[in-house]
N, C-alpha and C positions, 0 to 999 in steps of 0.2 A: 092756438096761435099759428098764423101763417109764417112759414119759413121759406124764403125765396133764395135760390142760388143762381146767380147769373155768371156765365162764363163769357169772356170776350174772346172772340176768335173761333173759327170752325175747328172742331176736333180733328186731330191728326190721325187718330187711331179709332176705328170703329169699335174696338174692344172696350175702349174707355167709356164710350156711351153706354154700352151694355152693362158694365160694372156700376156706373153711376145710377143707372135705372134700377138696379137691384137695391141700392141704398135708398133711393127715392121711394120705392114700393115699401120697404121696411119702415121708413119714417112715417108712413100713413097711419101707423098705430099710435103715434105720439103727437103729431101735429099735422098741419095742412101744408105739405111740401109743394113747391112750384120750382121747376128748373127750366132755365131758358138759356139760349145762346144768342149773343149779339155778334154781328158780323165783324165789327171793328170798334175802336175807341171813340168814334164820332158820336155815339149815342150815350156815352157815360154821363155827361152833364145833364142831359134830358132825364135819364133814369134816376139820377140823384135828386133832381127837382121833383119828380113824381113821388119818390120815396118820402121826401120831406112833406109834400102836400098830403100824403096818405098816412102820416104819422108812423113811418117805418124807421126802425133803428138801422143805421147803415154801417156795415162792417166791410172795409176793404182789405183784401188779402195783399199784403205788401211786405217786402223784406225788411222794411224799417219798423214794422209793427211789433207788438208785444208777443212774446212766445209764452204759451201756457202749457202746463201739463194737461193731460186729459181730464183729470179731476178738477183742476182750476178752470178749464174751459167749460166743464159741466156747471160749475158754480156761476160762471158768467152767463151761460144760457138761461139758467134758472133765474138769475137776477133780471135779465132782460125780459123774459117772458112774464115775470111777476110785476113788472113795471107797467102800470095802467096808462102811462104816457104813450106807449108804443102798441100799435095794432099788429105789427109784423116785424120780422127781422130780415134784412136784405143783405146777403153776402155777395160781394162782387169780386170775381177773380179777373185780374187784369190780363191784357193781351201781351204780346211779345215785348213791348216796350214799357209795360207797367202803367202807372198812373201819373198824371200831371200833378204838380203841387196843389193846384186849385181843387182837384178831386180829393186829395188827401185832407185838405183843410175842411172840406165839406162833410167828410165822414165823421161819424160819432166815434168809431174805433178803427185802428189799424191792427190787424192780426197777422202774425207771421207763423206759418206752420213749420218753418224750418229756416235756419240760417243759410241754407243752400238756396240758390235760385233754381226753381223747378220748372220743367216743361209744363205748359198750361194744362194738358190732359191729366198729368200726375197731380197737380195742385187741385184740380176739379175733383178727382177721385178721392184724394186724401181729405179734402174739405167735407165731402159727402159722408165719408166714413166717420170722421170725427164728430160731425153733428149727430149722426146716428148713435155713436158711442156716448156722447154727452147725455142724450135723452135716456139711454139705458142706465147710465150712472145715476141720473136723477131718480129714475123709477126703481133702481135696485134690482134689475132683472137678472144679473149674473153674467151678462155678456162681457163686461169688463172685469178683469182680475187684477187686484192690487198686489 
């Protein structure tokens, strides 16, 4: 299954890109990861339309979204990847001003990684690590300790 993570807005810290790339590389053992950065919010509607055309499940990271434990998130990832309706999972991390209501309504899921509002690079890194952790939980590798 292809897993795409799109961050809106240029990274503020070069170290964030390095850390995210570590998790991207590690994910290659579990799925086909693709990571991209969009300059600003202007392309979100186009990205969402492309995802729907390509049968992708769309998950927006949004403070209004559902909060999952790591185990619950792994269960969701497994549910999503086992669903033949979807060919990929698209995670979108919003820019400094988040998402418009129309974007939220177009998504299949809203996911919040914290009740705190996080700087975009931190959200990007945490999302990458949690996706990696979810696949490790699914495979039972021992990376995650309960």
